[in-house]
C-alpha positions as CSV (number, residue, x, y, z in Angstrom):
1,M,-0.1,0.0,-0.5
2,A,1.0,3.7,-0.9
3,Q,2.2,5.6,2.0
4,G,-0.9,7.8,3.2
5,K,-3.7,6.1,1.4
6,R,-6.2,4.4,3.1
7,Q,-6.2,1.0,2.7
8,N,-10.4,0.3,1.6
9,L,-11.1,-3.4,2.7
10,T,-14.4,-3.0,1.4
11,P,-14.5,-1.9,-2.1
12,T,-17.4,-1.1,-4.0
13,C,-16.0,-0.7,-7.4
14,I,-12.5,-2.3,-8.4
15,L,-10.5,-1.3,-11.6
16,A,-8.6,-4.2,-12.3
17,L,-6.1,-4.1,-15.2
18,V,-6.1,-6.7,-18.2
19,A,-5.1,-7.4,-21.3
20,E,-7.4,-9.3,-23.9
21,D,-5.2,-11.7,-24.9
22,G,-5.6,-13.2,-21.7
23,S,-2.1,-12.8,-20.2
24,Y,-3.4,-11.0,-17.1
25,D,-5.6,-13.8,-16.5
26,H,-4.7,-14.1,-13.1
27,V,-5.4,-10.2,-12.4
28,R,-8.9,-10.7,-13.5
29,R,-9.2,-13.7,-11.4
30,A,-8.6,-12.2,-8.3
31,A,-9.8,-9.2,-8.9
32,A,-13.6,-11.0,-10.1
33,H,-12.7,-12.7,-6.6
34,L,-12.4,-10.3,-4.2
35,A,-15.5,-8.6,-6.2
36,G,-17.5,-11.4,-5.8
37,R,-16.6,-11.6,-2.1
38,R,-17.2,-7.9,-1.3
39,G,-20.5,-7.3,-3.6
40,A,-18.4,-5.0,-5.6
41,R,-19.1,-3.8,-8.7
42,L,-16.0,-4.9,-10.9
43,I,-14.6,-2.8,-14.1
44,L,-11.8,-4.6,-16.2
45,W,-9.5,-2.1,-18.2
46,D,-7.9,-3.7,-21.0
47,T,-5.0,-1.6,-21.9
48,S,-4.0,-3.6,-24.5
49,T,-6.4,-1.5,-26.8
50,A,-4.7,1.6,-26.1
51,S,-3.2,3.4,-29.4
52,S,-1.5,6.5,-30.6
53,F,-3.3,5.9,-33.8
54,T,-7.6,5.4,-33.0
55,E,-9.6,5.2,-30.5
56,P,-11.0,1.9,-29.5
57,V,-14.2,3.2,-29.1
58,A,-16.4,5.7,-31.3
59,S,-16.3,9.4,-29.4
60,E,-17.5,12.4,-29.7
61,L,-14.4,13.4,-32.2
62,S,-16.1,10.1,-34.2
63,A,-18.4,11.1,-36.8
64,E,-21.6,12.4,-35.9
65,G,-24.1,10.4,-33.3
66,A,-20.7,7.6,-33.0
67,G,-20.1,8.4,-29.3
68,D,-23.6,7.7,-28.5
69,R,-23.7,4.5,-29.2
70,F,-21.7,2.9,-26.2
71,G,-21.2,4.4,-22.5
72,A,-18.2,4.5,-20.6
73,L,-18.7,0.9,-19.5
74,L,-19.6,-1.7,-21.8
75,T,-21.4,-4.9,-21.5
76,D,-20.5,-8.4,-22.8
77,V,-22.7,-7.4,-26.1
78,D,-21.0,-4.3,-26.4
79,L,-17.9,-5.9,-26.7
80,E,-18.8,-8.5,-28.7
81,Q,-20.3,-5.5,-31.0
82,L,-16.9,-4.1,-31.0
83,G,-15.4,-7.1,-32.3
84,R,-14.1,-7.8,-29.3
85,P,-14.8,-11.2,-28.3
86,E,-12.2,-12.3,-26.1
87,M,-13.4,-9.1,-24.0
88,A,-16.7,-9.9,-24.1
89,G,-16.3,-13.3,-22.9
90,Q,-14.5,-12.0,-19.6
91,V,-17.1,-9.9,-19.0
92,R,-19.6,-12.7,-19.9
93,E,-17.8,-14.7,-17.1
94,A,-18.0,-12.2,-14.5
95,R,-21.6,-11.3,-15.1
96,E,-22.6,-15.4,-15.1
97,A,-21.0,-15.6,-11.9
98,G,-23.2,-12.7,-10.0
99,I,-20.7,-10.2,-10.2
100,D,-21.6,-6.6,-11.4
101,G,-19.0,-6.7,-14.4
102,W,-18.1,-4.4,-17.1
103,G,-15.2,-3.9,-19.7
104,R,-13.5,-0.8,-20.4
105,L,-11.3,-0.4,-23.7
106,A,-8.0,2.0,-22.4
107,S,-7.6,4.7,-25.2
108,E,-4.0,5.7,-23.6
109,H,-1.4,3.8,-22.0
110,G,0.1,4.6,-18.6
111,A,-0.3,4.5,-15.0
112,E,-1.5,8.1,-15.2
113,S,-4.3,6.9,-17.2
114,L,-5.1,3.9,-15.3
115,A,-5.7,6.6,-12.1
116,D,-8.0,8.8,-14.1
117,E,-10.2,6.1,-15.5
118,A,-10.2,4.8,-11.7
119,R,-11.4,8.5,-10.5
120,R,-13.6,9.1,-13.2
121,L,-15.4,5.6,-13.0
122,G,-15.8,5.5,-9.2
123,A,-13.2,2.9,-8.7
124,D,-12.1,2.9,-4.8
125,L,-9.6,0.1,-5.5
126,I,-7.0,-1.2,-8.3
127,V,-6.1,-4.3,-9.2
128,V,-2.7,-4.7,-11.3
129,P,-0.4,-7.2,-12.5
130,E,2.7,-7.9,-10.4
131,E,4.3,-7.5,-13.7
132,L,4.2,-4.1,-13.7
133,G,6.7,-4.2,-10.5
134,D,9.7,-5.1,-13.5
135,P,8.4,-3.6,-16.5
136,G,10.3,-3.9,-19.6
137,V,11.4,-0.5,-21.4
138,V,8.8,0.1,-23.7
139,D,6.5,-0.2,-20.3
140,R,8.9,2.5,-18.8
141,L,8.7,4.8,-21.6
142,R,5.2,4.7,-21.5
143,G,4.6,5.0,-17.7
144,D,3.7,1.6,-16.7
145,T,5.1,0.6,-14.0
146,L,3.9,-0.7,-10.2
147,E,5.6,2.6,-8.6
148,K,4.1,5.2,-10.9
149,A,0.5,3.3,-10.3
150,R,1.0,3.6,-6.6
151,E,1.9,7.5,-7.0
152,E,-0.9,8.6,-9.4
153,A,-3.4,6.5,-7.6
154,S,-5.7,8.5,-5.3
155,V,-7.1,5.2,-3.9
156,P,-5.5,1.7,-2.8
157,V,-3.4,-0.6,-5.5
158,V,-3.2,-3.9,-5.0
159,V,-0.7,-6.4,-6.8
160,V,-1.5,-9.6,-8.0
161,D,1.4,-12.7,-8.9
162,R,1.1,-15.2,-11.4
163,S,-0.7,-17.9,-8.6
164,G,-3.3,-15.1,-8.1
165,S,-1.9,-13.8,-4.8
166,I,-3.0,-10.3,-4.1
167,S,-0.4,-8.5,-2.1
C-alpha cells in the first residue's frame, strides 16, 4: 500500500488492469474473486486496446452520433459489437458468476491514465499485475510501472502475482 493512502477493505468498485489476450488472467480472476466476495462492481480495463492512432470506441470526435452508441462501461454485448469477443467473454464470465461486471477499453497507456480512469469511474480499489513491478523498456517509457501507478492513484493499488495471490 502506498504511504498515506487509506486501505479500503470493503471496495464498492474495483478497476482491474487486464489484457484481452489473457496475459493478465490471474489479475482478472483475483479481482473477480474479490468483487464477488465484497459485492463490488468490477470493471475490467483492457490496456491492450490503447493506441496512438485510433480510439478503441467511437467518441465525440468520431462521426456525428457514433459516440452515443456506447457508454463508458461496456457490456459483453457491446464488446462483441465492437469486435472484442475475448474481452466480451471475460465480462460475461464475471456476470454469470453474479458479479456486476463491465469492460472498459483503454485509450491511453500508462499509470496516469489508469489512475484517471479509476477516478472517472468511481473505483475505490485498483488491481494490477505483479509484472508492473519489473517492467520492460517500452513499459517504462509508457509509464506502465507499479511505482508510477501507486504515485498517481488516489485509491489503494493491490498487486496480483502469477499464482493469483493479492498483496
